[in-house]
C-alpha positions, 0 to 999 in steps of 0.5 A: 495522483488524481483521485479515482486513478487507483484500482483493486490489486494496484501495487502503491508505495506510501512515505512514512516518517520513522518515529522510533525504534521499539525493539531491535527488529521493530520500528514504529512509523507515522503514516500520512493521513492515517492517524494511527501508529503503525509498526513494521519489521525492519531487520536489514537497515538501522533507520533513525528518527525522522528518516522516511521509508517507503511501504509497498502494498496492494490496493484492497478497497477504493473509496472514490466519494471520500478520496480514500484508498485502503492498502494491505501493509500486513494489516489494512490501512486507509489513507487519503489518495494523495498520499500514494505513489502508484508502483505497478498497475494490476494486469489480469492473468491471460486465458490460454483456453477459452472458458466455453467450449466450441460448438460441434 
């Protein structure tokens, strides 16, 4: 994705690698360009060390000068825009009734 192509509210995906299983239902993952360990709840599948997993979240902040995007994955995670993949664009809701009354 090109820099600056994400907007607030867009749904994006990050591909992370599994580091290890912390508990029976939690997995530690490594997110590219994040620099901090992150753990997620994973009750359904039995992923192993080195497998890739896709994390999906909403964009909450875009810093175009630095080329970084903050994504809400339960906690805010700031990563480089190049590591993200767009899932769906945010579309604001349509109004059925205008905000202003008609003049009489």
